C-alpha positions in Angstrom: -34.3 1.6 59.9 -36.7 -1.0 58.4 -39.9 -1.7 60.2 -41.7 -5.0 60.7 -45.5 -5.1 60.6 -47.2 -6.0 63.9 -50.4 -7.8 64.2 -52.0 -4.6 65.6 -52.7 -1.5 63.5 -49.5 0.2 64.8 -46.0 -0.2 63.3 -43.0 -1.1 65.5 -39.6 0.1 64.3 -37.2 -2.6 65.3 -34.1 -1.4 67.2 -31.6 -3.5 69.2 -32.1 -1.1 72.2 -35.8 -1.9 72.4 -35.3 -5.3 74.0 -34.5 -6.5 77.5 -31.6 -8.8 76.6 -28.1 -7.8 75.4 -27.3 -8.4 71.7 -24.1 -10.2 71.0 -22.4 -9.2 67.8 -25.6 -8.2 66.0 -25.1 -9.1 62.3 -25.5 -6.2 59.9 -27.7 -8.4 57.6 -30.3 -9.2 60.2 -32.4 -7.7 62.9 -33.0 -10.1 65.8 -35.8 -10.1 68.3 -36.7 -12.6 71.1 -40.0 -14.4 70.7 -42.3 -17.0 72.0 -45.0 -18.9 70.1 -48.5 -17.7 70.4 -51.5 -20.1 70.6 -52.6 -21.5 67.2 -55.3 -19.5 65.4 -57.7 -20.8 62.8 -56.2 -21.0 59.3 -57.2 -18.1 57.1 -58.0 -15.7 59.9 -54.7 -13.8 59.9 -51.0 -14.4 59.3 -49.2 -16.6 61.9 -47.3 -14.3 64.2 -44.6 -14.4 67.0 -44.8 -12.5 70.3 -42.0 -10.2 71.4 -41.6 -8.6 74.9 -40.0 -5.2 75.0 -38.5 -3.4 78.0 -41.9 -1.8 78.8 -43.3 -5.3 79.2 -45.8 -4.6 76.3 -46.4 -7.5 73.9 -45.8 -7.0 70.2 -46.6 -9.7 67.6 -44.5 -10.5 64.5 -44.7 -12.8 61.6 -41.0 -13.8 61.9 -38.0 -13.8 64.3 -35.9 -11.2 62.4 -35.5 -9.7 58.9 -32.6 -10.4 56.5 -31.6 -7.1 55.0 -29.5 -6.3 52.0 -26.6 -4.2 53.3 -26.6 -2.1 50.1 -30.3 -1.4 49.7 -31.5 -2.0 53.3 -34.4 -3.9 51.8 -35.6 -7.2 53.2 -34.5 -10.3 51.4 -36.3 -13.2 52.9 -35.1 -16.7 52.1 -37.6 -18.9 50.3 -38.6 -22.5 51.3 -37.7 -23.6 47.8 -34.1 -22.4 48.2 -34.0 -24.0 51.6 -35.2 -27.4 50.1 -32.6 -27.1 47.4 -29.8 -26.3 49.9 -30.7 -29.3 52.0 -31.1 -31.6 49.0 -27.9 -30.4 47.4 -26.0 -30.9 50.6 -27.4 -34.4 51.2 -27.0 -35.7 47.7 -23.2 -36.0 47.7 -20.4 -38.5 47.5 -22.3 -40.8 49.9 -24.7 -41.9 47.2 -21.8 -43.1 45.1 -20.7 -45.5 47.8 -24.1 -46.9 48.9 -24.1 -49.8 46.4 -20.6 -50.7 47.3 -21.4 -51.1 51.0 -24.9 -52.6 50.7 -24.2 -55.2 48.0 -23.6 -57.9 50.7 -26.8 -57.1 52.6 -29.0 -56.9 49.5 -31.5 -54.3 48.4 -34.4 -55.2 50.7 -32.3 -55.0 53.9 -30.4 -51.9 52.7 -33.7 -50.2 51.8 -35.1 -50.7 55.3 -31.8 -49.4 56.7 -32.0 -46.3 54.5 -35.5 -45.4 55.6 -34.6 -45.8 59.3 -31.5 -43.7 58.8 -33.5 -41.0 57.1 -36.0 -40.8 59.9 -33.2 -40.7 62.4 -31.4 -37.9 60.6 -34.6 -35.8 60.1 -35.2 -36.0 63.9 -31.6 -34.9 64.7 -31.8 -32.1 62.2 -35.0 -30.8 63.7 -33.5 -30.9 67.2 -30.6 -28.8 65.9 -33.1 -26.3 64.4 -35.0 -26.1 67.6 -31.9 -25.3 69.7 -30.5 -23.0 67.0 -33.6 -20.7 67.0 -33.8 -20.7 70.8 -30.1 -19.7 70.9 -30.7 -16.9 68.3 -33.6 -15.6 70.4 -31.5 -15.6 73.6 -28.3 -14.1 72.0 -30.1 -11.7 69.7 -27.8 -12.7 66.8 -28.3 -14.5 63.5 -25.8 -16.9 62.1 -25.5 -18.9 65.3 -23.3 -22.0 64.8 -23.0 -25.3 66.8 -20.3 -23.7 69.0 -22.7 -21.1 70.5 -25.5 -23.7 70.7 -23.2 -26.2 72.6 -21.9 -23.5 74.9 -25.4 -22.3 75.8 -26.7 -25.8 76.5 -23.8 -28.0 77.4 -21.0 -25.7 78.6 -17.3 -26.1 77.8 -17.5 -29.9 77.5 -20.1 -29.6 74.8 -18.1 -27.0 73.0 -15.1 -29.3 72.9 -17.1 -32.2 71.7 -18.8 -30.1 69.0 -15.6 -28.5 67.8 -13.6 -31.6 67.4 -16.4 -33.7 65.9 -17.5 -30.9 63.6 -14.0 -30.2 62.3 -13.2 -33.9 61.9 -16.3 -34.8 59.9 -16.2 -31.7 57.7 -12.5 -32.0 56.8 -12.8 -35.7 56.2 -15.7 -35.2 53.8 -14.2 -32.2 52.0 -11.1 -34.3 51.5 -13.2 -37.1 49.9 -15.1 -34.6 47.7 -11.9 -32.9 46.4 -10.3 -36.3 45.8 -13.2 -37.7 43.8 -13.9 -34.6 41.8 -10.3 -34.1 40.9 -10.2 -37.7 39.7 -13.3 -37.0 37.5 -11.8 -33.8 36.0 -8.4 -35.5 35.4 -10.0 -38.5 33.6 -12.2 -36.2 31.5 -9.8 -33.4 30.5 -6.4 -35.2 30.9 -5.0 -32.6 33.2 -2.7 -33.2 36.2 -4.4 -34.2 39.4 -3.1 -31.2 41.3 -4.5 -28.8 38.7 -8.0 -30.4 38.7 -8.1 -30.4 42.5 -7.0 -26.8 42.7 -9.4 -25.7 39.9 -12.4 -27.4 41.7 -11.5 -25.9 45.0 -11.0 -22.4 43.6 -14.2 -22.4 41.5 -16.7 -23.7 44.0 -14.9 -22.2 47.0 -15.1 -18.8 45.2 -18.8 -19.3 44.6 -19.3 -19.7 48.4 -17.1 -16.7 49.2 -18.2 -14.2 46.6 -21.8 -15.4 45.9 -24.9 -13.9 47.5 -27.7 -16.0 48.9 -29.6 -15.7 45.6 -26.5 -16.6 43.5 -25.7 -19.6 45.6 -29.3 -20.7 45.6 -29.5 -20.4 41.8 -26.2 -22.4 41.3 -27.5 -25.0 43.8 -30.7 -25.2 41.8 -28.8 -25.7 38.6 -26.7 -28.4 40.1 -29.7 -30.2 41.6 -31.4 -30.0 38.2 -28.2 -31.5 36.7 -28.3 -34.3 39.3 -32.0 -35.1 38.5 -31.4 -35.1 34.7 -28.2 -37.2 34.8 -29.7 -39.5 37.4 -32.8 -40.1 35.3 -30.7 -40.8 32.3 -28.5 -43.2 34.2 -31.5 -45.1 35.6 -33.1 -45.3 32.2 -29.9 -46.7 30.6 -28.9 -49.0 33.4 -32.3 -50.4 34.3 -32.8 -52.3 31.0 -31.3 -55.4 32.6 -32.9 -55.1 36.0 -33.5 -58.4 37.6 -36.5 -57.9 40.0 -35.9 -61.1 42.0 -32.5 -59.7 43.0 -34.2 -56.9 44.9 -35.7 -59.3 47.4 -32.4 -60.4 48.8 -31.9 -59.5 52.5 -28.9 -60.4 54.7 -29.5 -58.3 57.8 -26.3 -59.6 59.4 -24.3 -57.6 56.9 -26.1 -54.3 57.7 -23.6 -53.0 60.3 -20.9 -52.3 57.7 -23.2 -50.1 55.7 -24.7 -48.0 58.5 -21.9 -45.4 58.8 -21.9 -44.6 55.0 -25.7 -44.7 54.8 -26.0 -42.3 57.8 -23.2 -40.2 56.2 -25.2 -40.0 53.0 -28.0 -38.2 54.9 -25.8 -35.6 56.5 -27.2 -32.1 56.0 -27.3 -30.8 59.6 -24.3 -28.7 59.0 -26.4 -26.2 57.0 -29.3 -26.2 59.5 -27.9 -23.0 61.2 -27.6 -21.4 57.8 -31.1 -22.5 56.9 -32.6 -21.1 60.1 -30.9 -17.7 59.5 -31.9 -17.6 55.8 -35.6 -18.4 56.7 -35.5 -15.8 59.5 -36.1 -18.2 62.3 -39.5 -19.4 60.9 -39.5 -23.0 62.3 -42.5 -24.1 60.2 -40.5 -23.2 57.0 -37.4 -24.8 58.4 -39.3 -28.1 59.1 -40.7 -28.1 55.6 -37.3 -27.5 54.1 -35.7 -30.3 56.2 -38.4 -33.0 55.6 -38.8 -32.4 51.9 -35.1 -31.6 51.3 -34.1 -35.0 52.7 -37.1 -36.9 51.3 -35.9 -36.2 47.8 -32.4 -37.8 48.4 -34.1 -40.8 50.1 -36.0 -41.5 46.9 -32.9 -41.1 44.8 -30.9 -43.4 47.1 -33.5 -46.2 47.0 -33.8 -46.0 43.2 -30.1 -45.8 42.7 -29.4 -48.8 45.0 -32.1 -50.8 43.3 -30.8 -50.2 39.8 -27.2 -51.0 40.7 -27.8 -54.0 42.9 -30.6 -55.3 40.6 -28.7 -54.9 37.4 -25.3 -56.4 38.2 -25.3 -60.2 38.8 -22.9 -62.0 41.0 -21.9 -59.1 43.2 -19.3 -59.6 45.8 -20.7 -61.0 49.0 -17.4 -61.8 50.8 -17.5 -58.6 52.8 -14.8 -56.7 50.9 -15.9 -53.3 49.5 -15.7 -53.3 45.7 -17.2 -50.8 43.3 -20.2 -52.0 41.4 -20.2 -48.8 39.3 -16.8 -49.9 37.9 -18.3 -53.2 36.8 -21.3 -51.4 35.3 -19.0 -49.1 33.3 -17.2 -52.1 31.9 -20.4 -53.8 30.8 -22.1 -50.7 29.4 -20.1 -48.1 27.6 -22.9 -45.5 27.7 -23.0 -45.6 31.5 -19.5 -44.3 32.1 -19.9 -40.7 31.0 -23.3 -40.4 32.7 -21.9 -41.7 36.0 -19.1 -39.2 35.8 -21.5 -36.3 35.2 -23.9 -37.4 37.9 -21.0 -37.9 40.4 -19.6 -34.5 39.7 -22.9 -32.7 40.2 -23.6 -34.6 43.4 -20.2 -33.9 44.8 -20.3 -30.2 43.8 -23.7 -29.6 45.6 -22.4 -31.2 48.8 -19.1 -29.4 48.6 -20.9 -26.0 48.5 -23.0 -26.9 51.5 -20.1 -28.2 53.6 -17.9 -25.2 52.7 -20.7 -22.8 53.8 -21.2 -24.8 57.0 -17.6 -25.1 58.0 -16.7 -21.5 57.1 -19.6 -20.2 59.2 -18.4 -22.5 62.0 -14.8 -21.3 61.8 -16.0 -17.6 61.8 -17.9 -18.3 65.0 -15.0 -20.1 66.5 -12.7 -17.1 65.7 -15.3 -14.7 67.1 -15.5 -12.8 63.8 -18.5 -10.6 63.1 -21.3 -12.6 61.6 -22.9 -11.5 58.3 -19.5 -10.5 56.9 -17.4 -12.5 54.4 -13.8 -12.7 55.7 -11.1 -14.5 53.7 -9.5 -16.3 56.7 -12.4 -18.7 57.5 -12.6 -19.7 53.8 -8.8 -20.2 53.5 -8.9 -22.5 56.6 -11.9 -24.3 55.1 -10.5 -24.8 51.6 -6.7 -25.3 51.9 -6.4 -28.4 54.3 -8.8 -30.6 52.2 -7.0 -29.7 49.0 -3.5 -30.5 50.5 -4.7 -33.8 52.1 -6.5 -35.0 49.0 -3.3 -34.5 46.9 -1.2 -36.4 49.5 -3.5 -39.5 49.2 -5.6 -39.5 46.0 -7.2 -42.9 46.9 -8.6 -41.6 50.2 -12.3 -41.5 49.0 -13.8 -44.6 50.7 -11.5 -44.4 53.6 -12.5 -40.8 54.4 -16.2 -41.6 54.0 -16.1 -44.6 56.4 -14.1 -42.8 59.1 -16.3 -39.7 58.9 -19.5 -41.8 59.1 -18.2 -44.0 62.0 -16.5 -41.5 64.2 -18.0 -38.2 63.2 -21.6 -38.3 62.0 -23.0 -40.5 64.8 -21.4 -38.3 67.5 -21.9 -34.8 66.0 -25.3 -35.3 64.5 -26.6 -38.1 66.8 -25.5 -37.7 70.4 -24.9 -33.9 70.4 -28.3 -32.8 69.1 -30.1 -35.0 71.7 -27.8 -33.8 74.5 -28.3 -30.2 73.6 -32.1 -30.6 73.4 -32.2 -32.5 76.7 -30.3 -29.8 78.5 -32.4 -27.1 77.0 -35.7 -28.8 77.8 -35.1 -30.5 81.1 -32.0 -29.1 82.8 -33.0 -27.2 86.0 -30.3 -24.6 85.3 -31.3 -24.0 81.7 -33.6 -21.2 80.6 -37.1 -22.1 79.5 -37.2 -22.9 75.8 -38.7 -20.1 73.8 -40.1 -22.3 71.0 -42.3 -25.3 71.1 -40.5 -28.6 70.5 -40.1 -29.5 66.9 -39.8 -33.2 67.6 -42.5 -35.0 69.6 -42.0 -37.7 72.1 -40.2 -35.8 74.9 -37.5 -37.7 76.8 -38.3 -41.0 75.1 -37.4 -39.7 71.7 -34.1 -38.3 73.0 -33.2 -41.5 74.7 -33.9 -43.5 71.5 -31.7 -41.1 69.5 -28.8 -41.5 71.9 -29.4 -45.3 72.3 -29.4 -45.6 68.5 -25.9 -44.2 68.3 -24.6 -46.6 71.0 -26.2 -49.5 69.3 -24.7 -48.6 65.9 -21.3 -48.1 67.4 -21.4 -51.5 69.1 -22.5 -53.3 66.0 -19.9 -51.6 63.9 -17.1 -52.5 66.4 -18.2 -56.1 66.5 -18.4 -56.2 62.7 -14.8 -54.8 62.4 -13.5 -57.2 64.9 -15.1 -60.3 63.3 -13.7 -59.3 59.9 -10.2 -58.5 61.2 -10.1 -55.2 59.4 -11.2 -56.6 56.1 -13.5 -53.8 55.5 -12.4 -50.3 54.8 
């Protein structure tokens, strides 16, 4: 069995029997150990390590929580921060970016830019809260690949599990339906094939990548897709920004912001891959933090540039409150833009589709109590087939699915739930003492702000819907 170097001169051979807690379904691709953070040491003195208590009450120090092992070679395959950043970026840059100009045109660029930055900060905080609870849960259970189900059960009990399950399933299926619907439309328009064939082809190809691909293969494909996003995005901005009207970017109608919050928040969703990220990076929270912050900062810059180019290029955008598609108007005015928009849209959707399939299939595996670390066909079938069928039943479901997912899924699953789990873990009298230091500063105040933000957004959205009598999608 592989050994992990300790901070002392001796070597400790890691075995599940060496620890005081029971291991639950130990994955064959990882070796898990409980740990607590050691006090910081001066940089450059020696590698940062983690402390582990064995049954003999001796203390061993390690550089990581566990090791990811290749089942065939039994060699360590640590995930890289770069792959983690690409996974987060690819998951974040999805169909939401295509809808941002449509839902922010009434508010104007300045107001929507401020909203985007605030939503980014909010979603980074909730993602780090999930990472904190996830690593603590892996430490306690002694198992990698811990999903939101196990996290919610450990911190919130049965009620938390029910809330997590239904919210998670709702948002993921809604978004996968939107992704399949939009990608099949692109393929149908490009290759003149029937809609059902393009939807099936897209699901089989990218679903097959998730099922058969290794960490490195999926990381390489994600890297290629993100590179395609950057190239097509740069080309699109270069072509479309020729007629940019800078004075248009100063428009700000903050009263129109509520209608855009669900889709802007939805555009920053990546938290579904945080458990996968924590496992890939072997529970190293410093690497996880870097991947989350940088992996979401890249999409933030893309969103702001994208929104500025679209809203600053097209004059006389609709300000009546009805959602129209500025991209369609841009295509009609510039024939070069159309193909570039389609390429960018396809790459953006494909990267998000991979991330959401990985997240949902891992969630379903945990829900069905299947052994972690093994690719079983059932979770992938349950992940891929329902969105395919639903997208074919209603091909025009794109905006509808995004808005419902943002309003009723994102703010609950990735707003209320992370704050509640962290509160229970940190401050509940019945909870075990957290093993790691908090990733998010501010203590109770931060968690109250996170929860209050969800309540405020829901209230504004409800009032906005009521005042417009269902005029918005």
